[in-house]
VMD Tcl script that builds the backbone (N, CA, C; Angstrom):
set m [mol new atoms 243]
animate dup $m
set s [atomselect $m all]
$s set {name element resname resid chain x y z} {
  {N N MET 1 A -15.011 27.237 13.182}
  {CA C MET 1 A -13.641 27.091 12.949}
  {C C MET 1 A -13.554 26.251 11.737}
  {N N ARG 2 A -12.218 26.370 11.209}
  {CA C ARG 2 A -11.960 25.695 9.732}
  {C C ARG 2 A -11.115 24.465 10.185}
  {N N ILE 3 A -11.406 23.245 9.424}
  {CA C ILE 3 A -10.662 22.126 9.722}
  {C C ILE 3 A -10.398 21.471 8.233}
  {N N ARG 4 A -9.128 21.177 8.085}
  {CA C ARG 4 A -8.762 20.540 6.784}
  {C C ARG 4 A -8.999 18.951 6.893}
  {N N VAL 5 A -9.757 18.404 5.921}
  {CA C VAL 5 A -10.037 16.918 5.818}
  {C C VAL 5 A -9.301 16.321 4.640}
  {N N ARG 6 A -8.662 15.058 4.888}
  {CA C ARG 6 A -8.073 14.405 3.828}
  {C C ARG 6 A -8.722 12.881 3.728}
  {N N PHE 7 A -8.917 12.626 2.525}
  {CA C PHE 7 A -9.373 11.262 2.217}
  {C C PHE 7 A -8.411 10.392 1.506}
  {N N PHE 8 A -8.431 9.195 1.747}
  {CA C PHE 8 A -7.254 8.202 1.132}
  {C C PHE 8 A -8.089 7.039 0.521}
  {N N ALA 9 A -7.545 6.388 -0.455}
  {CA C ALA 9 A -7.951 5.143 -1.223}
  {C C ALA 9 A -9.345 5.182 -1.496}
  {N N GLN 10 A -10.225 4.271 -1.051}
  {CA C GLN 10 A -11.687 4.120 -1.291}
  {C C GLN 10 A -12.420 5.408 -0.984}
  {N N LEU 11 A -11.984 6.047 0.051}
  {CA C LEU 11 A -12.709 7.299 0.398}
  {C C LEU 11 A -12.437 8.391 -0.403}
  {N N ARG 12 A -11.269 8.595 -1.023}
  {CA C ARG 12 A -10.947 9.506 -2.031}
  {C C ARG 12 A -11.777 9.287 -3.278}
  {N N GLU 13 A -11.912 7.977 -3.582}
  {CA C GLU 13 A -12.619 7.635 -4.799}
  {C C GLU 13 A -14.139 7.939 -4.728}
  {N N ALA 14 A -14.744 7.452 -3.457}
  {CA C ALA 14 A -16.003 7.816 -3.201}
  {C C ALA 14 A -16.409 9.302 -3.131}
  {N N SER 15 A -15.655 10.088 -2.649}
  {CA C SER 15 A -15.833 11.604 -2.343}
  {C C SER 15 A -15.472 12.354 -3.703}
  {N N GLY 16 A -14.658 11.809 -4.372}
  {CA C GLY 16 A -14.263 12.457 -5.761}
  {C C GLY 16 A -13.325 13.494 -5.460}
  {N N THR 17 A -12.586 13.605 -4.302}
  {CA C THR 17 A -11.495 14.498 -4.024}
  {C C THR 17 A -10.626 13.823 -2.873}
  {N N ASP 18 A -9.489 14.358 -2.801}
  {CA C ASP 18 A -8.548 13.972 -1.747}
  {C C ASP 18 A -8.595 14.737 -0.593}
  {N N ARG 19 A -9.175 15.885 -0.567}
  {CA C ARG 19 A -9.176 16.915 0.566}
  {C C ARG 19 A -10.232 17.786 0.354}
  {N N ALA 20 A -10.704 18.390 1.558}
  {CA C ALA 20 A -11.669 19.488 1.675}
  {C C ALA 20 A -11.447 20.151 2.853}
  {N N GLU 21 A -11.953 21.423 2.796}
  {CA C GLU 21 A -11.883 22.272 3.986}
  {C C GLU 21 A -13.380 22.430 4.414}
  {N N MET 22 A -13.541 22.432 5.772}
  {CA C MET 22 A -14.820 22.491 6.339}
  {C C MET 22 A -14.779 23.451 7.533}
  {N N ASP 23 A -15.895 24.264 7.592}
  {CA C ASP 23 A -16.278 25.059 8.838}
  {C C ASP 23 A -17.136 24.335 9.673}
  {N N VAL 24 A -16.605 24.177 10.829}
  {CA C VAL 24 A -17.380 23.288 11.843}
  {C C VAL 24 A -17.511 23.958 13.189}
  {N N PRO 25 A -18.333 23.440 14.115}
  {CA C PRO 25 A -18.549 24.286 15.387}
  {C C PRO 25 A -17.320 24.037 16.255}
  {N N ALA 26 A -16.992 24.976 17.123}
  {CA C ALA 26 A -15.735 24.847 18.158}
  {C C ALA 26 A -16.113 23.630 19.014}
  {N N GLY 27 A -15.100 22.987 19.391}
  {CA C GLY 27 A -15.311 21.825 20.393}
  {C C GLY 27 A -15.801 20.456 19.717}
  {N N ILE 28 A -15.810 20.617 18.355}
  {CA C ILE 28 A -16.260 19.289 17.588}
  {C C ILE 28 A -15.281 18.075 17.881}
  {N N THR 29 A -15.941 16.860 17.921}
  {CA C THR 29 A -15.014 15.727 18.043}
  {C C THR 29 A -14.806 15.211 16.603}
  {N N ALA 30 A -13.938 14.278 16.407}
  {CA C ALA 30 A -13.756 13.634 15.210}
  {C C ALA 30 A -14.825 12.847 14.790}
  {N N ARG 31 A -15.636 12.095 15.733}
  {CA C ARG 31 A -16.776 11.422 15.379}
  {C C ARG 31 A -17.940 12.374 14.779}
  {N N HIS 32 A -18.038 13.597 15.449}
  {CA C HIS 32 A -19.002 14.494 14.930}
  {C C HIS 32 A -18.682 14.980 13.565}
  {N N LEU 33 A -17.319 15.227 13.496}
  {CA C LEU 33 A -16.827 15.554 12.139}
  {C C LEU 33 A -17.134 14.574 11.101}
  {N N ALA 34 A -17.036 13.297 11.357}
  {CA C ALA 34 A -17.202 12.197 10.427}
  {C C ALA 34 A -18.738 12.262 10.017}
  {N N HIS 35 A -19.576 12.528 10.858}
  {CA C HIS 35 A -21.039 12.630 10.550}
  {C C HIS 35 A -21.253 13.953 9.538}
  {N N LEU 36 A -20.640 14.918 9.827}
  {CA C LEU 36 A -20.715 16.108 8.813}
  {C C LEU 36 A -20.161 15.887 7.556}
  {N N VAL 37 A -18.954 15.132 7.537}
  {CA C VAL 37 A -18.607 14.892 6.308}
  {C C VAL 37 A -19.432 13.795 5.414}
  {N N ALA 38 A -20.010 12.839 6.230}
  {CA C ALA 38 A -20.993 11.955 5.478}
  {C C ALA 38 A -22.119 12.664 4.938}
  {N N GLU 39 A -22.624 13.724 5.653}
  {CA C GLU 39 A -23.703 14.583 5.070}
  {C C GLU 39 A -23.374 15.416 3.794}
  {N N LYS 40 A -22.011 15.729 3.839}
  {CA C LYS 40 A -21.582 16.540 2.805}
  {C C LYS 40 A -21.234 15.709 1.432}
  {N N PHE 41 A -20.662 14.542 1.750}
  {CA C PHE 41 A -20.089 13.701 0.659}
  {C C PHE 41 A -21.010 12.376 0.761}
  {N N ILE 42 A -22.201 12.414 0.099}
  {CA C ILE 42 A -23.147 11.330 0.095}
  {C C ILE 42 A -22.330 10.018 -0.198}
  {N N GLY 43 A -22.609 8.902 0.438}
  {CA C GLY 43 A -22.044 7.663 0.005}
  {C C GLY 43 A -20.935 7.331 0.813}
  {N N LEU 44 A -20.189 8.401 1.586}
  {CA C LEU 44 A -19.112 8.028 2.396}
  {C C LEU 44 A -19.507 7.390 3.851}
  {N N GLY 45 A -20.750 7.563 4.338}
  {CA C GLY 45 A -21.187 7.015 5.613}
  {C C GLY 45 A -20.717 5.500 5.942}
  {N N PRO 46 A -20.999 4.806 5.193}
  {CA C PRO 46 A -20.700 3.362 5.349}
  {C C PRO 46 A -19.103 3.185 5.524}
  {N N LEU 47 A -18.389 3.898 4.618}
  {CA C LEU 47 A -16.879 3.858 4.574}
  {C C LEU 47 A -16.367 4.536 5.911}
  {N N LEU 48 A -16.786 5.593 6.268}
  {CA C LEU 48 A -16.361 6.426 7.390}
  {C C LEU 48 A -16.487 5.582 8.778}
  {N N GLU 49 A -17.540 4.702 8.855}
  {CA C GLU 49 A -17.882 3.980 9.907}
  {C C GLU 49 A -16.730 3.108 10.319}
  {N N ARG 50 A -15.955 2.492 9.345}
  {CA C ARG 50 A -14.868 1.724 9.562}
  {C C ARG 50 A -13.442 2.257 9.420}
  {N N ALA 51 A -13.485 3.582 9.045}
  {CA C ALA 51 A -12.200 4.278 8.732}
  {C C ALA 51 A -11.359 4.529 9.914}
  {N N GLY 52 A -10.077 4.552 9.849}
  {CA C GLY 52 A -9.199 5.007 10.766}
  {C C GLY 52 A -9.216 6.410 10.827}
  {N N ILE 53 A -8.761 7.113 11.984}
  {CA C ILE 53 A -8.598 8.519 11.910}
  {C C ILE 53 A -7.291 8.990 12.425}
  {N N ALA 54 A -6.662 9.855 11.717}
  {CA C ALA 54 A -5.357 10.623 12.006}
  {C C ALA 54 A -5.637 12.154 12.226}
  {N N VAL 55 A -5.224 12.734 13.365}
  {CA C VAL 55 A -5.285 14.235 13.409}
  {C C VAL 55 A -3.825 14.642 13.433}
  {N N ASN 56 A -3.488 15.541 12.552}
  {CA C ASN 56 A -2.385 16.271 12.426}
  {C C ASN 56 A -1.129 15.071 12.331}
  {N N GLY 57 A -1.434 14.079 11.513}
  {CA C GLY 57 A -0.430 12.999 11.247}
  {C C GLY 57 A -0.349 11.813 12.416}
  {N N GLU 58 A -1.138 11.940 13.448}
  {CA C GLU 58 A -1.115 10.967 14.540}
  {C C GLU 58 A -2.444 10.240 14.710}
  {N N TRP 59 A -2.244 8.941 14.632}
  {CA C TRP 59 A -3.444 8.073 14.823}
  {C C TRP 59 A -4.067 8.306 16.155}
  {N N THR 60 A -5.474 8.355 16.099}
  {CA C THR 60 A -6.234 8.648 17.273}
  {C C THR 60 A -7.653 8.103 17.235}
  {N N ASP 61 A -8.346 8.326 18.269}
  {CA C ASP 61 A -9.707 7.598 18.258}
  {C C ASP 61 A -10.648 8.912 17.884}
  {N N GLU 62 A -11.985 8.322 17.855}
  {CA C GLU 62 A -12.977 9.274 17.312}
  {C C GLU 62 A -13.482 10.366 18.356}
  {N N GLU 63 A -13.062 10.343 19.590}
  {CA C GLU 63 A -13.432 11.004 20.740}
  {C C GLU 63 A -12.512 12.303 20.859}
  {N N ILE 64 A -11.453 12.274 20.148}
  {CA C ILE 64 A -10.513 13.471 20.321}
  {C C ILE 64 A -11.309 14.678 19.878}
  {N N GLN 65 A -11.018 15.835 20.667}
  {CA C GLN 65 A -11.575 17.132 20.352}
  {C C GLN 65 A -10.685 17.701 19.235}
  {N N LEU 66 A -11.198 18.386 18.380}
  {CA C LEU 66 A -10.432 19.112 17.288}
  {C C LEU 66 A -10.386 20.632 17.558}
  {N N PHE 67 A -9.333 21.132 16.972}
  {CA C PHE 67 A -9.125 22.599 17.106}
  {C C PHE 67 A -8.902 23.238 15.680}
  {N N ALA 68 A -9.252 24.556 15.630}
  {CA C ALA 68 A -9.014 25.266 14.299}
  {C C ALA 68 A -7.599 24.999 13.754}
  {N N GLY 69 A -7.632 24.751 12.407}
  {CA C GLY 69 A -6.410 24.456 11.675}
  {C C GLY 69 A -5.922 23.003 11.709}
  {N N ASP 70 A -6.791 22.126 12.484}
  {CA C ASP 70 A -6.193 20.791 12.412}
  {C C ASP 70 A -6.477 20.101 11.095}
  {N N GLU 71 A -5.751 19.092 10.875}
  {CA C GLU 71 A -5.815 18.314 9.583}
  {C C GLU 71 A -6.302 16.787 9.926}
  {N N VAL 72 A -7.506 16.529 9.647}
  {CA C VAL 72 A -8.011 15.191 10.008}
  {C C VAL 72 A -7.961 14.124 8.721}
  {N N SER 73 A -7.407 13.121 8.725}
  {CA C SER 73 A -7.343 12.125 7.816}
  {C C SER 73 A -8.190 11.119 7.987}
  {N N PHE 74 A -8.930 10.630 7.082}
  {CA C PHE 74 A -9.761 9.386 7.218}
  {C C PHE 74 A -9.228 8.318 6.285}
  {N N LEU 75 A -8.709 7.215 6.758}
  {CA C LEU 75 A -8.084 6.020 6.119}
  {C C LEU 75 A -8.922 4.849 6.183}
  {N N PRO 76 A -9.191 4.159 5.028}
  {CA C PRO 76 A -9.858 2.895 5.146}
  {C C PRO 76 A -9.075 1.834 5.960}
  {N N PRO 77 A -9.936 0.757 6.361}
  {CA C PRO 77 A -9.323 -0.229 7.096}
  {C C PRO 77 A -8.261 -0.997 6.199}
  {N N VAL 78 A -7.237 -1.527 6.789}
  {CA C VAL 78 A -6.280 -2.286 5.817}
  {C C VAL 78 A -6.310 -3.601 6.324}
  {N N SER 79 A -6.313 -4.524 5.316}
  {CA C SER 79 A -6.280 -5.945 5.619}
  {C C SER 79 A -4.915 -6.569 4.984}
  {N N GLY 80 A -4.698 -7.607 5.421}
  {CA C GLY 80 A -3.456 -8.363 4.708}
  {C C GLY 80 A -3.021 -9.472 5.546}
  {N N GLY 81 A -1.977 -10.100 5.100}
  {CA C GLY 81 A -1.624 -11.203 5.885}
  {C C GLY 81 A -0.112 -11.539 5.839}
}
mol reanalyze $m
mol bondsrecalc $m
mol representation Tube
mol addrep $m
């Protein structure tokens, strides 16, 4: 199945793009997708370990199951005060 992936801030800079489309196995979770993304975009692994995840514009956790056509956004942690 095909998933759209979006990268923001440091993740966009490290990957060299703001989006990608990936063919992934049916029933994949966001965590498994993050591993596949880290394999495809070398250097993203450490950033993805701390990244927030949104699926179709809604914040979620890494255990969510993904479906064909979903858009998964990886966002770096935000700090501030």
